[in-house]
C-alpha positions as CSV (number, residue, x, y, z in Angstrom):
1,M,-32.0,7.9,-9.6
2,P,-28.4,6.5,-9.9
3,M,-26.5,8.0,-12.8
4,S,-25.2,5.3,-15.2
5,G,-21.4,5.0,-15.4
6,F,-20.7,6.7,-12.0
7,P,-20.4,4.0,-9.4
8,E,-21.3,4.6,-5.7
9,W,-20.9,2.2,-3.0
10,L,-22.7,1.5,0.2
11,P,-20.4,1.8,3.4
12,G,-19.7,-1.9,3.6
13,Q,-18.8,-2.2,-0.1
14,R,-16.6,1.1,0.2
15,A,-14.8,-0.7,3.1
16,V,-14.1,-3.7,0.7
17,E,-12.8,-1.3,-2.0
18,Q,-10.8,0.6,0.7
19,H,-9.2,-2.6,1.7
20,F,-8.0,-3.2,-1.9
21,L,-6.7,0.3,-2.1
22,D,-4.7,-0.1,0.9
23,V,-3.2,-3.4,0.0
24,I,-2.3,-2.0,-3.4
25,R,-0.7,1.3,-2.0
26,S,1.3,-0.7,0.6
27,T,2.6,-3.1,-2.1
28,F,3.6,-0.4,-4.3
29,E,5.5,1.3,-1.5
30,L,7.1,-2.0,-0.5
31,H,8.6,-2.0,-3.8
32,G,10.0,1.6,-3.6
33,F,7.4,3.6,-5.6
34,A,6.7,7.0,-4.3
35,G,3.1,8.5,-4.3
36,I,2.1,11.4,-6.4
37,E,-1.2,13.0,-7.3
38,T,-1.7,15.1,-10.5
39,R,-4.4,17.5,-11.3
40,A,-7.8,16.1,-12.7
41,V,-7.6,18.4,-15.9
42,E,-5.1,18.7,-18.8
43,P,-5.2,21.0,-21.8
44,V,-7.5,19.4,-24.5
45,D,-4.8,19.6,-27.1
46,R,-2.5,17.5,-24.9
47,L,-5.1,14.8,-24.4
48,L,-6.1,14.7,-28.0
49,G,-4.0,12.5,-30.3
50,K,-2.9,10.2,-27.6
51,G,-4.4,7.3,-29.0
52,G,-7.6,5.1,-29.3
53,D,-10.8,7.1,-29.4
54,A,-9.4,9.7,-27.1
55,D,-11.2,12.6,-29.0
56,K,-14.6,10.7,-28.3
57,E,-13.8,10.0,-24.6
58,I,-12.6,13.4,-23.1
59,Y,-15.0,15.3,-21.0
60,G,-14.3,18.9,-21.7
61,L,-14.7,21.7,-19.0
62,S,-16.6,24.7,-19.5
63,R,-18.1,27.2,-17.1
64,L,-21.8,27.2,-16.8
65,A,-22.2,31.0,-16.4
66,A,-23.6,32.8,-19.4
67,G,-21.3,34.4,-21.8
68,E,-18.3,32.2,-20.7
69,D,-18.5,30.0,-24.0
70,D,-16.8,31.9,-26.9
71,G,-17.8,29.1,-29.5
72,T,-14.1,27.7,-29.8
73,G,-14.8,24.9,-27.4
74,P,-13.3,24.0,-23.9
75,D,-9.7,24.4,-23.4
76,L,-9.4,22.0,-20.6
77,G,-10.5,18.2,-20.3
78,L,-10.6,15.6,-17.5
79,H,-8.0,13.2,-18.0
80,F,-8.9,9.7,-19.3
81,D,-5.9,8.0,-17.9
82,L,-3.1,8.8,-15.5
83,T,-0.1,8.2,-17.8
84,V,-0.4,11.4,-20.0
85,P,-0.7,13.7,-17.0
86,F,2.2,11.8,-15.5
87,A,4.3,12.4,-18.5
88,R,3.6,16.1,-18.3
89,Y,4.3,16.0,-14.6
90,V,7.8,14.6,-15.3
91,L,8.6,17.2,-17.8
92,E,7.6,20.1,-15.4
93,N,9.5,18.5,-12.6
94,S,12.4,16.9,-14.2
95,G,14.9,19.2,-12.4
96,K,13.5,18.2,-9.0
97,L,13.3,14.3,-9.7
98,T,15.8,11.7,-9.2
99,F,16.0,9.2,-12.2
100,P,14.9,6.5,-12.6
101,F,11.9,7.8,-10.9
102,R,9.5,5.1,-9.6
103,R,5.9,6.7,-8.8
104,Y,2.5,5.2,-7.9
105,Q,-0.7,7.1,-8.3
106,I,-4.1,6.3,-7.3
107,Q,-6.9,8.5,-8.6
108,K,-10.1,8.7,-10.5
109,V,-10.1,9.2,-14.2
110,W,-12.9,10.0,-16.6
111,R,-13.9,8.6,-20.0
112,G,-17.1,9.4,-22.0
113,E,-17.7,5.9,-23.1
114,R,-20.8,3.7,-23.0
115,P,-21.2,2.3,-19.7
116,Q,-21.4,-1.4,-19.6
117,D,-20.3,-4.3,-17.5
118,G,-17.3,-3.2,-15.8
119,R,-16.8,-0.2,-17.6
120,F,-17.6,3.2,-16.2
121,R,-17.5,6.8,-17.0
122,E,-15.9,7.7,-13.7
123,F,-13.4,5.1,-12.1
124,I,-10.3,4.7,-10.1
125,Q,-7.0,3.6,-11.5
126,A,-3.9,2.4,-9.7
127,D,-0.9,3.1,-11.6
128,I,2.9,2.4,-11.2
129,D,5.6,3.7,-13.6
130,I,9.4,3.8,-14.0
131,V,10.7,6.7,-15.8
132,D,14.5,7.3,-16.6
133,S,16.3,10.2,-18.4
134,G,17.6,9.3,-21.8
135,E,17.4,5.4,-21.8
136,L,15.3,2.8,-19.8
137,P,16.7,-0.6,-19.3
138,F,14.6,-3.3,-20.3
139,H,14.6,-5.1,-16.9
140,Y,11.9,-2.6,-15.7
141,E,9.6,-4.1,-18.1
142,V,10.0,-7.5,-16.2
143,E,10.0,-5.9,-12.7
144,L,6.4,-4.3,-13.2
145,P,4.4,-7.5,-13.7
146,L,6.2,-8.9,-10.5
147,V,4.9,-6.0,-8.5
148,I,1.3,-6.5,-9.8
149,A,1.7,-10.2,-9.1
150,D,2.8,-9.3,-5.5
151,A,-0.2,-7.1,-5.1
152,F,-2.9,-9.6,-6.4
153,A,-1.4,-12.3,-4.2
154,R,-2.4,-10.3,-1.2
155,L,-5.9,-9.9,-2.4
156,P,-8.8,-12.4,-2.9
157,I,-9.0,-12.2,-6.7
158,G,-8.2,-15.7,-7.7
159,P,-6.0,-17.0,-10.4
160,F,-5.0,-14.5,-13.1
161,R,-2.8,-14.4,-16.1
162,I,-0.5,-11.4,-17.4
163,Q,-0.3,-11.6,-21.2
164,V,2.5,-9.7,-22.8
165,N,3.4,-8.5,-26.2
166,N,5.9,-6.1,-27.9
167,R,4.3,-3.5,-30.2
168,R,7.2,-3.8,-32.4
169,I,6.3,-7.3,-33.5
170,P,3.0,-6.4,-35.0
171,E,4.2,-3.1,-36.3
172,G,7.3,-4.9,-37.9
173,L,5.1,-7.7,-39.3
174,Y,2.7,-5.1,-40.9
175,L,5.6,-3.1,-42.5
176,G,7.0,-6.4,-43.7
177,L,3.7,-7.1,-45.4
178,G,3.9,-4.0,-47.3
179,L,1.5,-1.7,-45.2
180,S,2.6,2.1,-45.0
181,P,3.7,3.5,-41.6
182,E,0.5,5.5,-41.6
183,Q,-1.6,2.2,-41.7
184,V,0.2,0.5,-38.7
185,V,-1.7,2.5,-36.0
186,P,-5.2,1.9,-37.4
187,V,-4.5,-1.6,-37.9
188,L,-3.2,-2.1,-34.5
189,R,-6.4,-0.7,-33.2
190,I,-8.6,-3.0,-35.2
191,V,-6.5,-6.1,-34.1
192,D,-7.0,-5.0,-30.5
193,K,-10.5,-5.5,-30.9
194,I,-10.2,-9.2,-31.6
195,D,-11.4,-10.3,-28.1
196,K,-14.5,-8.1,-28.1
197,V,-15.8,-8.8,-31.8
198,G,-14.0,-12.0,-32.8
199,P,-11.5,-12.9,-35.7
200,Q,-14.0,-12.9,-38.3
201,T,-15.2,-9.4,-37.8
202,V,-11.7,-8.2,-37.3
203,A,-10.8,-9.8,-40.8
204,T,-13.7,-7.9,-42.3
205,M,-12.7,-4.6,-40.6
206,L,-9.1,-5.1,-42.0
207,T,-10.1,-5.6,-45.6
208,E,-12.4,-2.7,-45.2
209,A,-9.2,-0.6,-44.2
210,G,-7.4,-1.5,-47.3
211,L,-5.8,-4.8,-46.5
212,S,-5.9,-7.8,-48.9
213,P,-7.3,-10.9,-47.7
214,E,-3.9,-12.5,-47.6
215,Q,-2.5,-9.5,-45.4
216,A,-5.6,-9.8,-43.2
217,A,-5.1,-13.6,-42.6
218,T,-1.4,-13.0,-41.8
219,C,-2.2,-10.3,-39.2
220,L,-4.8,-12.7,-37.7
221,A,-2.4,-15.6,-37.8
222,L,0.2,-13.4,-35.7
223,A,-2.7,-12.7,-33.4
224,E,-3.3,-16.3,-32.7
225,I,0.4,-17.0,-31.5
226,N,0.8,-17.4,-27.8
227,A,3.3,-19.3,-25.6
228,P,4.4,-19.6,-22.0
229,D,8.0,-19.0,-22.9
230,S,10.1,-17.6,-25.9
231,S,9.1,-20.4,-28.4
232,F,6.7,-17.8,-29.8
233,A,9.5,-16.3,-31.7
234,D,10.0,-19.4,-33.9
235,R,6.3,-19.5,-34.7
236,V,6.4,-15.9,-35.8
237,R,9.4,-16.4,-38.0
238,A,7.5,-19.2,-39.6
239,L,5.0,-16.8,-41.0
240,G,7.6,-16.0,-43.6
241,V,7.7,-12.2,-43.0
242,E,10.8,-10.3,-42.5
243,H,11.5,-6.8,-41.4
244,P,14.3,-5.3,-39.1
245,V,11.4,-3.9,-36.6
246,L,9.9,-7.3,-36.4
247,E,13.1,-9.0,-35.6
248,E,14.0,-6.2,-32.9
249,G,10.5,-6.8,-31.3
250,L,11.0,-10.6,-31.3
251,L,14.4,-10.2,-29.4
252,A,13.0,-7.8,-27.0
253,L,10.0,-9.9,-26.0
254,S,12.2,-13.0,-25.8
255,A,14.5,-11.2,-23.3
256,V,11.5,-10.2,-21.3
257,M,10.2,-13.6,-21.4
258,D,13.4,-15.3,-20.4
259,A,14.0,-13.0,-17.6
260,A,10.4,-13.6,-16.3
261,A,10.9,-17.3,-16.4
262,E,13.8,-16.9,-14.0
263,H,12.3,-14.6,-11.5
264,A,8.6,-15.7,-11.6
265,P,8.0,-18.9,-13.7
266,G,4.5,-19.1,-15.4
267,L,3.6,-15.3,-14.5
268,L,3.9,-14.2,-18.0
269,V,2.3,-15.5,-21.3
270,A,3.4,-14.2,-24.7
271,D,0.1,-13.4,-26.4
272,L,0.6,-11.4,-29.7
273,K,-2.8,-10.4,-30.1
274,V,-2.2,-7.9,-27.2
275,A,-1.8,-4.5,-29.0
276,R,-3.2,-1.9,-26.7
277,G,-5.1,0.8,-28.4
278,L,-3.1,3.9,-27.2
279,D,-0.6,5.4,-29.6
280,Y,2.0,6.2,-27.1
281,Y,3.0,2.6,-26.5
282,T,6.3,1.7,-28.3
283,G,7.5,-1.6,-26.8
284,T,6.3,-4.1,-24.3
285,V,2.6,-4.1,-23.6
286,Y,0.6,-5.8,-21.0
287,E,-3.1,-7.0,-20.3
288,T,-4.3,-9.0,-17.2
289,Q,-7.1,-11.4,-17.2
290,L,-8.9,-13.4,-14.5
291,V,-8.6,-17.0,-15.5
292,G,-12.1,-18.5,-16.1
293,Q,-13.4,-15.0,-16.8
294,E,-11.4,-14.1,-19.9
295,S,-14.6,-12.7,-21.7
296,Y,-14.6,-9.9,-19.0
297,G,-11.5,-8.4,-20.7
298,S,-8.3,-7.1,-18.9
299,I,-8.4,-5.6,-15.4
300,C,-4.6,-4.5,-15.5
301,S,-2.8,-3.3,-18.5
302,G,0.0,-1.0,-19.6
303,G,3.2,-1.0,-21.5
304,R,6.4,1.0,-22.3
305,Y,6.4,4.3,-24.0
306,D,9.7,6.1,-25.2
307,A,8.5,9.6,-26.5
308,L,5.5,10.4,-24.3
309,A,7.6,12.8,-22.2
310,D,9.7,14.7,-24.5
311,D,10.6,18.4,-24.4
312,G,12.7,18.5,-27.5
313,R,15.9,18.6,-25.7
314,N,15.5,15.6,-23.1
315,T,13.5,12.3,-23.6
316,Y,12.1,10.5,-20.6
317,P,11.3,7.0,-21.5
318,G,9.0,5.0,-19.1
319,V,7.1,1.7,-18.6
320,G,3.9,1.5,-16.5
321,I,1.2,-0.6,-15.6
322,S,-2.4,0.2,-14.4
323,I,-4.9,-1.6,-12.3
324,G,-8.5,-0.9,-13.1
325,V,-9.6,-0.9,-9.5
326,S,-13.2,0.1,-10.3
327,R,-13.5,-2.5,-13.0
328,L,-11.8,-5.2,-10.7
329,M,-14.2,-4.3,-7.9
330,A,-17.2,-4.5,-10.1
331,K,-16.3,-8.1,-10.8
332,L,-15.3,-9.2,-7.5
333,M,-17.7,-7.3,-5.0
334,P,-20.6,-9.7,-5.4
335,G,-18.5,-12.3,-3.7
336,L,-17.0,-10.3,-1.2
337,E,-18.2,-8.4,2.1
338,A,-16.7,-6.5,5.0
339,T,-16.6,-7.9,8.4
340,R,-18.6,-4.9,9.5
341,A,-20.1,-1.7,7.6
342,T,-18.4,0.8,10.0
343,P,-14.8,1.3,11.3
344,T,-16.2,1.6,14.9
345,A,-15.2,-1.4,17.1
346,V,-16.5,0.0,20.3
347,L,-19.6,1.9,21.2
348,V,-19.4,3.6,24.6
349,A,-22.6,3.7,26.4
350,V,-24.1,6.8,28.0
351,T,-25.5,6.2,31.6
352,S,-27.2,9.6,31.5
353,E,-26.8,12.8,29.7
354,D,-25.1,14.3,33.0
355,E,-22.6,11.4,32.6
356,R,-21.9,11.9,28.9
357,R,-18.5,13.6,29.8
358,E,-17.2,10.5,31.2
359,S,-18.1,8.4,28.2
360,M,-16.5,10.8,26.2
361,R,-13.4,10.5,28.3
362,V,-13.3,6.8,27.8
363,A,-13.8,7.3,24.0
364,A,-10.8,9.5,23.9
365,A,-8.6,7.1,25.9
366,L,-9.5,4.3,23.4
367,R,-8.8,6.4,20.3
368,A,-5.5,7.5,21.9
369,R,-4.6,3.8,21.7
370,G,-5.7,3.3,18.0
371,V,-9.4,1.8,19.0
372,A,-12.0,3.2,16.9
373,C,-15.0,4.0,18.9
374,E,-17.9,6.5,19.1
375,V,-20.2,7.6,22.0
376,A,-23.8,6.5,22.1
377,P,-26.2,9.3,20.5
378,V,-28.6,9.2,23.3
379,A,-28.7,8.0,26.9
380,A,-31.4,5.4,26.2
381,K,-31.8,2.1,28.1
382,F,-28.8,-0.1,27.8
383,G,-30.8,-2.6,25.9
384,K,-31.7,0.0,23.2
385,Q,-28.0,1.2,23.0
386,I,-27.0,-2.5,22.4
387,K,-29.4,-2.8,19.7
388,F,-28.2,0.5,18.1
389,A,-24.6,-1.0,18.2
390,D,-26.0,-4.4,16.8
391,R,-27.7,-2.4,13.7
392,R,-24.4,-0.6,12.9
393,G,-22.5,-4.0,13.1
394,I,-20.4,-2.6,16.1
395,P,-19.0,-5.7,18.0
396,F,-18.4,-4.2,21.4
397,V,-20.2,-1.9,24.0
398,W,-18.5,-0.2,26.8
399,F,-20.4,0.5,30.0
400,P,-18.9,3.4,32.3
401,D,-19.8,2.6,35.9
402,T,-18.4,4.2,39.2
403,A,-18.0,0.9,40.6
404,G,-15.7,-0.2,37.7
405,H,-16.2,0.0,33.7
406,S,-17.1,-3.2,31.7
407,V,-17.0,-4.0,27.9
408,K,-19.3,-6.4,26.3
409,D,-19.1,-8.7,23.1
410,I,-22.6,-8.3,22.0
411,R,-22.0,-11.4,19.5
412,S,-21.3,-13.8,22.2
413,G,-22.9,-11.9,25.3
414,E,-19.5,-12.2,27.1
415,Q,-19.0,-9.1,29.4
416,V,-15.6,-8.5,31.3
417,P,-14.2,-5.7,33.5
418,A,-12.1,-3.4,31.4
419,D,-9.9,-0.4,31.6
420,A,-9.7,2.2,28.9
421,S,-5.9,2.6,29.3
422,T,-5.2,-1.1,28.7
423,W,-8.0,-2.8,27.1
424,T,-7.8,-3.5,23.4
425,P,-10.1,-5.7,21.2
426,P,-9.0,-8.9,19.5
427,A,-6.9,-8.2,16.3
428,D,-9.6,-9.4,14.1
429,D,-12.0,-6.9,15.4
430,L,-9.7,-4.0,15.7
431,R,-10.0,-3.2,12.1
432,V,-12.6,-3.9,9.4
433,G,-11.6,-6.8,7.2
434,I,-13.0,-8.5,4.2
435,R,-14.2,-12.0,3.7
436,E,-15.6,-14.2,0.8
437,V,-19.3,-15.0,0.7
């Protein structure tokens, strides 16, 4: 039986997912990001306290052998995102990296949450981050959404909207309302649920957390503000709350919005309900929604973090954004299909078992020139070998013959003489593609 929360694709579906991964990877590399991979496990004490409900989501590792568990619990846990392990990677390799360091990482992560539409326990993320030593210029906070927009423009995902906020805006407002510093993160987490549970439920949760009805109302009023430009700042100031952290956040987000308007008009929307539940975010935060499918939630998110990578002597601030690949595929897969379920473009027929070596020589010559092919499993009648190719979705069948080789497009029935050292299938058939259905 399938295991809930651990998606598995059929070959054709996996081909669609692989196309997305290839496009995302090539786009990241086009923008100068270097690929890395980090281990799947981290010390539990490092994973704990990184925000949200991480303590509830972490899968701990323990050996099954009897006597291995001493009662203290696991020391290692599977990573629940790629940012925390990346910060550790930066600290451990800082002397070998050139800053600012641009990295991409495409790996599986694990979260012990309740599976639901688009949310899994095991899933693929595709991250980009830029980390610097000491200080990180704000222009990188503008650059990352441009990279995501470039990747999405190369994929059939339809219209999307990148929402942006700055964590210092809600933090400054909450402090200006009289909340204690200890209350800020819990309130941020509550407000971050507004799209899931609605403003009325959030208002109730805020009052239960100790806020007055007036304070809760102002928090919700802030969350209702959005704008396609820096005009949001005047609407925030009109709420009548003052605090240096609030003003700092307004100026920072205005700078991001103004720069984005110059480089990619209409790409970013300032949306002040975006908070991100993870504690390590300190500045700009992002969420991305598919237009017309906002109820599905974010399919790409991230933000700036200033103290996640800190060894006590040096600090490496960074900004990153992550595509929830599995989440995106769960929404788009029903409307997409691979042009064929196998990478094989050519089936090389076998005249007889005594002649199999000739078929293998043909296959080797085709592969040497980048044509994916395989040799028929048995030397059956050619009609049966063609049917085998048809069932697999292989478009061409190659017929070795001492009088001259030929290749047949089994879709059209056209058969032409061919030489394995020169023949190549049409470009659309050379590689598996995807199409909308």
